[in-house]
C-alpha positions in Angstrom: 59.4 -165.1 176.7 62.7 -166.8 175.8 65.7 -165.4 177.8 68.4 -164.4 175.4 72.1 -164.2 176.8 73.7 -160.7 177.4 76.5 -161.5 174.8 74.1 -162.6 172.3 71.8 -159.6 172.7 74.9 -157.1 172.3 75.9 -159.0 169.1 72.4 -159.2 167.6 72.0 -155.3 168.2 75.4 -154.6 166.6 76.7 -153.1 169.9 79.9 -155.6 169.6 81.0 -158.0 167.1 81.1 -161.8 167.4 85.0 -161.9 167.6 84.7 -159.2 170.7 82.1 -161.4 172.5 84.5 -164.3 172.1 87.4 -162.6 173.3 85.5 -161.3 176.5 84.2 -165.0 177.0 87.6 -166.1 177.0 88.9 -163.3 179.5 85.8 -163.9 181.7 86.2 -167.6 182.1 87.8 -168.3 185.7 88.0 -164.6 186.3 84.6 -164.7 188.5 83.6 -161.4 187.0 80.4 -160.8 185.1 80.6 -160.6 181.2 79.2 -156.8 181.2 82.2 -155.9 183.5 84.8 -157.7 181.2 83.1 -156.0 178.3 83.4 -152.6 179.7 86.9 -153.0 181.0 87.9 -154.2 177.5 86.2 -151.1 176.1 83.9 -152.9 174.0 80.6 -151.1 175.5 80.0 -148.3 177.7 78.1 -148.6 181.1 75.0 -147.0 179.5 75.1 -149.6 176.7 75.5 -152.4 179.4 72.4 -150.6 181.1 70.2 -150.2 178.3 70.8 -154.1 177.4 70.2 -155.2 180.7 67.0 -153.1 181.1 65.9 -155.2 178.0 67.0 -158.5 178.8 65.5 -158.4 182.3 62.6 -156.4 181.9 63.7 -154.1 184.7 63.9 -150.3 184.9 66.8 -148.4 185.5 66.7 -145.9 188.5 69.3 -143.0 188.7 69.7 -142.6 192.4 71.8 -139.9 192.0 68.3 -137.6 191.6 66.1 -139.9 193.6 64.8 -138.8 197.0 64.3 -141.7 199.5 61.9 -141.3 202.1 63.4 -141.9 205.5 60.6 -144.3 206.5 61.5 -146.6 203.8 64.6 -147.6 206.0 62.3 -149.4 208.5 61.0 -151.6 205.8 64.2 -153.6 204.5 66.6 -154.1 207.7 70.0 -152.5 207.2 71.7 -155.9 207.2 69.6 -157.0 204.4 70.3 -153.8 202.5 74.0 -154.1 203.0 74.3 -157.8 202.3 72.3 -157.7 198.9 72.8 -153.8 197.7 69.2 -153.2 197.9 67.6 -150.0 198.4 63.7 -149.5 199.0 62.2 -146.9 196.5 58.7 -147.1 197.0 56.2 -149.4 199.2 52.5 -149.9 199.0 50.4 -152.2 201.0 51.1 -155.1 198.6 54.4 -154.1 196.8 57.9 -153.0 197.7 59.9 -151.6 194.7 63.5 -152.0 195.0 66.7 -150.8 193.4 69.4 -153.4 193.6 72.9 -153.8 192.2 72.2 -157.6 190.8 68.7 -157.9 189.5 69.5 -161.8 189.1 70.0 -162.3 192.6 67.1 -164.0 193.2 67.9 -165.0 196.8 68.1 -161.4 197.5 64.6 -160.8 195.9 63.2 -163.8 197.7 64.6 -162.6 201.1 63.2 -158.9 200.8 59.8 -160.4 199.8 60.1 -162.9 202.9 61.0 -160.0 205.1 58.5 -157.5 204.1 55.6 -159.8 203.0 55.4 -157.6 199.7 55.7 -158.5 196.1 58.9 -157.2 194.8 59.5 -156.0 191.8 63.1 -154.6 191.2 65.0 -151.9 189.5 68.4 -151.6 188.3 70.6 -148.9 189.9 73.8 -147.7 188.7 75.7 -148.5 191.8 79.2 -147.8 190.3 78.4 -144.1 189.0 75.8 -143.2 191.8 77.0 -145.0 194.8 77.9 -141.6 196.8 74.1 -140.5 197.0 72.6 -144.1 197.8 72.0 -143.2 201.2 70.9 -139.7 201.5 71.9 -137.6 204.9 68.3 -138.0 205.7 68.1 -141.8 205.2 67.8 -143.5 208.6 70.2 -145.9 208.2 73.1 -143.2 208.5 75.9 -145.4 207.1 78.3 -144.4 204.8 78.1 -145.6 201.1 81.5 -147.3 201.1 79.9 -149.8 203.7 77.4 -150.8 201.3 79.2 -150.7 198.0 82.8 -151.3 199.1 84.0 -148.5 197.1 85.5 -145.3 198.5 83.5 -142.0 197.7 84.9 -140.1 194.7 84.8 -136.4 194.6 82.4 -134.8 192.3 
């Protein structure tokens, strides 16, 4: 399957114009930000549009961690240091596979490290860490660390 860049997918679908893409690319240049972030900041796309496009582009699913119950025993599968370093949360484990939700599904180093540590195949999912950061680690989750430790964001009321 041929890889199509995010901006090209958004233009092709009519979500943004070519002019908006060019403006976002100019703003992105040298900023260190990802294109999707710049497009959102400029109000060209919504977070939902970005997630939908990323799911299509990368072939990953979206997991709403807000409504997802994470079993405490999963905390023993991926070490806390790895989960924190790469913003990954294990959501399902079988004998041969581990399914993780991760903030950056393009972080192949993180995927390979989780595979190596767990000795399992690792298909990943795309969680909405910005919108659902507070519930990433449920109070029953064995790691018992604050979400702000993982995401670097303060918990917002709501």
